[in-house]
LOLOGU-852467 format. One record per atom (N, C-alpha, C): x, y, z; residue in one letter. Coordinates in steps of 0.02 Angstrom, whole numbers, padded with zeros to 5 digits, always signed. Layout:
<recs>
XYZa;...
</recs>
This chain:
<recs>
+00042-00059-00008m;+00009-00002-00013m;+00042+00067+00003m;+00028+00117-00043p;+00066+00173-00041p;+00063+00213+00019p;+00127+00244+00027s;+00133+00283+00096s;+00091+00349+00075s;+00079+00380+00137i;+00042+00451+00130i;+00079+00498+00081i;+00145+00493+00085f;+00178+00535+00051f;+00173+00517-00022f;+00169+00459-00038t;+00167+00433-00110t;+00102+00464-00129t;+00051+00455-00095k;-00016+00480-00115k;-00015+00555-00127k;+00026+00603-00081i;+00025+00661-00095i;+00067+00678-00155i;+00120+00642-00172i;+00163+00657-00227i;+00115+00643-00291i;+00072+00590-00295n;+00028+00571-00344n;-00038+00623-00353n;-00042+00659-00301g;-00097+00710-00315g;-00165+00686-00279g;-00160+00626-00251e;-00214+00587-00222e;-00240+00628-00157e;-00197+00654-00115i;-00204+00697-00047i;-00175+00758-00061i;-00215+00816-00053p;-00194+00889-00068p;-00127+00901-00011p;-00094+00952-00041c;-00029+00978+00003c;-00019+01046-00013c;+00016+01083+00031y;+00045+01140+00016y;+00116+01137-00019y;+00113+01136-00095k;+00178+01102-00121k;+00227+01170-00126k;+00292+01149-00116i;+00342+01202-00122i;+00380+01187-00186i;+00398+01123-00204a;+00441+01119-00253a;+00445+01041-00274a;+00462+01032-00337e;+00484+00958-00367e;+00528+00960-00413e;+00557+00909-00420d;+00609+00899-00473d;+00593+00819-00504d;+00636+00786-00540a;+00613+00726-00571a;+00622+00677-00515a;+00656+00683-00460d;+00670+00637-00408d;+00641+00653-00341d;+00622+00710-00333n;+00604+00733-00257n;+00537+00778-00259n;+00512+00791-00199f;+00453+00837-00197f;+00456+00856-00119f;+00431+00927-00119a;+00438+00960-00056a;+00371+00994-00048a;+00348+00990+00020f;+00282+01021+00041f;+00291+01042+00110f;+00232+01089+00129l;+00234+01102+00198l;+00204+01049+00241l;+00241+01042+00301d;+00214+01002+00361d;+00146+01027+00387d;+00091+00984+00379i;+00032+01013+00404i;+00022+01016+00477i;+00069+00994+00518n;+00083+00992+00581n;+00139+01025+00616n;+00156+01086+00584p;+00233+01115+00587p;+00251+01133+00665p;+00317+01116+00674n;+00348+01137+00732n;+00351+01221+00728n;+00358+01244+00663a;+00368+01326+00658a;+00343+01337+00590a;+00317+01393+00580k;+00295+01418+00508k;+00349+01402+00458k;+00339+01366+00410g;+00384+01353+00352g;+00415+01288+00362g;+00396+01252+00421h;+00418+01184+00419h;+00403+01142+00362h;+00450+01118+00318t;+00445+01084+00253t;+00476+01019+00252t;+00432+00974+00220l;+00458+00904+00209l;+00485+00889+00139l;+00546+00867+00132c;+00567+00846+00067c;+00569+00769+00059c;+00543+00744+00005v;+00541+00665+00006v;+00563+00646-00061v;+00588+00591-00064p;+00611+00554-00135p;+00541+00540-00164p;+00528+00540-00227k;+00466+00515-00264k;+00473+00436-00257k;+00531+00409-00262k;+00534+00332-00251k;+00522+00329-00174k;+00476+00279-00159e;+00457+00259-00095e;+00514+00212-00054e;+00554+00234-00027v;+00599+00204+00016v;+00586+00213+00086v;+00593+00164+00133d;+00572+00174+00205d;+00627+00202+00251d;+00686+00185+00235r;+00735+00220+00270r;+00784+00258+00237r;+00810+00310+00266l;+00866+00353+00234l;+00921+00314+00207l;+00948+00270+00242l;+01020+00239+00229l;+01008+00180+00180l;+00938+00169+00168d;+00926+00123+00114d;+00917+00152+00040d;+00917+00226+00029l;+00928+00250-00025l;+00996+00239-00061l;+00993+00229-00131d;+01057+00215-00149d;+01097+00285-00156d;+01164+00278-00163e;+01209+00347-00152e;+01180+00398-00199e;+01161+00392-00261e;+01143+00444-00302e;+01077+00477-00279e;+01026+00446-00262a;+00963+00452-00236a;+00969+00490-00172a;+01019+00470-00121y;+01032+00507-00065y;+01063+00576-00071y;+01110+00583-00119l;+01141+00637-00132l;+01092+00690-00165l;+01050+00659-00211k;+01000+00708-00249k;+00951+00740-00190k;+00938+00698-00150l;+00885+00721-00103l;+00912+00775-00053l;+00981+00753-00034m;+01017+00816+00009m;+01030+00886-00032m;+01041+00873-00093a;+01053+00939-00137a;+00984+00977-00143a;+00926+00936-00158f;+00859+00967-00158f;+00846+00995-00094f;+00856+00966-00043s;+00843+00989+00025s;+00874+01057+00038s;+00943+01058+00023r;+00982+01114+00032r;+00947+01167-00003r;+00928+01168-00066k;+00900+01224-00100k;+00837+01242-00075k;+00787+01188-00048v;+00730+01218-00024v;+00741+01251+00053v;+00799+01226+00089g;+00820+01255+00144g;+00837+01329+00143g;+00877+01343+00085q;+00901+01403+00075q;+00833+01451+00054q;+00791+01426+00022a;+00724+01461+00003a;+00692+01492+00069a;+00685+01428+00113i;+00650+01448+00182i;+00691+01497+00218i;+00753+01489+00210e;+00793+01544+00255e;+00790+01614+00225e;+00778+01619+00152a;+00761+01685+00128a;+00700+01723+00139a;+00644+01666+00165v;+00581+01712+00172v;+00550+01704+00237v;+00572+01655+00271v;+00545+01642+00341v;+00599+01676+00392v;+00574+01718+00432p;+00619+01745+00485p;+00635+01687+00528p;+00710+01675+00540c;+00724+01627+00586c;+00801+01635+00596c;+00825+01599+00655e;+00898+01603+00665e;+00936+01558+00616e;+00896+01503+00593r;+00934+01458+00543r;+00877+01404+00520r;+00890+01369+00484v;+00846+01312+00465v;+00877+01251+00482v;+00846+01220+00523g;+00879+01151+00556g;+00848+01087+00509g;+00881+01037+00503m;+00862+00970+00463m;+00866+00916+00517m;+00818+00882+00505s;+00806+00823+00545s;+00771+00766+00497s;+00809+00702+00508v;+00782+00643+00475v;+00776+00594+00528v;+00707+00576+00542i;+00689+00535+00597i;+00663+00464+00566i;+00609+00482+00532g;+00582+00419+00493g;+00538+00376+00521g;+00518+00389+00580l;+00472+00342+00621l;+00399+00352+00605l;+00385+00405+00584e;+00302+00416+00581e;+00285+00392+00519e;+00313+00399+00463v;+00287+00376+00400v;+00337+00331+00361v;+00322+00276+00337p;+00381+00228+00318p;+00394+00253+00235p;+00416+00314+00235h;+00443+00348+00167h;+00490+00400+00202h;+00554+00394+00176v;+00607+00435+00188v;+00572+00515+00182v;+00592+00544+00235h;+00576+00623+00232h;+00620+00660+00276h;+00641+00723+00245v;+00696+00762+00279v;+00641+00824+00296v;+00644+00842+00363h;+00605+00897+00392h;+00663+00956+00400h;+00639+01011+00365l;+00675+01072+00368l;+00634+01123+00407l;+00659+01134+00463i;+00624+01177+00516i;+00658+01254+00533i;+00617+01291+00520p;+00650+01352+00530p;+00650+01370+00612p;+00708+01375+00634l;+00727+01381+00708l;+00742+01448+00737l;+00701+01465+00785q;+00710+01520+00832q;+00755+01499+00894q;+00731+01432+00918s;+00775+01399+00977s;+00764+01329+00973s;+00793+01296+01012m;+00785+01216+01017m;+00719+01199+01022m;+00680+01230+01052k;+00608+01211+01064k;+00572+01199+00992k;+00596+01231+00940n;+00572+01219+00872n;+00588+01151+00843n;+00641+01127+00871a;+00671+01058+00847a;+00648+01004+00889a;+00609+01008+00937t;+00589+00954+00979t;+00528+00909+00959t;+00496+00941+00905f;+00427+00900+00892f;+00376+00891+00953f;+00398+00935+01002q;+00346+00933+01061q;+00298+00999+01064q;+00318+01049+01023y;+00284+01109+01019y;+00266+01119+00937y;+00203+01135+00937k;+00171+01141+00866k;+00138+01217+00854k;+00149+01227+00794e;+00113+01305+00771e;+00057+01286+00736e;+00003+01317+00745s;-00056+01328+00718s;-00061+01376+00655s;-00069+01367+00594l;-00080+01402+00542l;-00146+01393+00514l;-00179+01446+00483t;-00237+01442+00448t;-00212+01420+00373t;-00266+01397+00345p;-00253+01377+00268p;-00225+01442+00225p;-00246+01491+00236k;-00225+01558+00198k;-00148+01573+00226k;-00132+01562+00284e;-00049+01558+00302e;-00011+01516+00269e;-00037+01452+00274f;-00010+01403+00237f;+00008+01404+00164f;-00041+01435+00135e;-00039+01446+00059e;+00018+01504+00054e;+00011+01562+00099k;+00054+01613+00080k;+00128+01602+00097k;+00144+01553+00141v;+00208+01538+00159v;+00237+01489+00100v;+00195+01450+00091a;+00208+01399+00022a;+00229+01441-00036a;+00189+01487-00052e;+00199+01524-00107e;+00263+01571-00106e;+00273+01595-00042q;+00338+01633-00034q;+00411+01587-00029q;+00396+01536-00004i;+00459+01478-00019i;+00469+01458-00087i;+00416+01437-00120s;+00417+01427-00185s;+00447+01476-00234s;+00420+01541-00214g;+00450+01594-00257g;+00517+01606-00252g;+00550+01598-00190a;+00615+01611-00176a;+00666+01551-00210a;+00628+01503-00225l;+00669+01444-00270l;+00671+01472-00344l;+00636+01515-00370k;+00648+01531-00439k;+00705+01579-00439k;
</recs>
């Protein structure tokens, strides 16, 4: 059965899309630690980060770097943190989280955004990639 991320990539579940290329897809986390919290996932469904072949791994990291730079350009923050945990969904995903403090990186504190706020920040980050 496809993961929720595969369903998002295939357009079966809506998302606030940030970017995609031939191999990867980025969208806002709908339960964000901070405004602009983005997930970068490979289009190929692989459960564990270290199970990606080297080429797919490097492409995902390069894609995540570009998206992280775009987040940093438009979301006020001290820096953009990166986390790969992989326990929530059996599909590799890189969390890019705008950080003001370590609190934003703990996954214990969540921020609520309206659909309009999600749309605006997705548009801003996506625009910074161009």
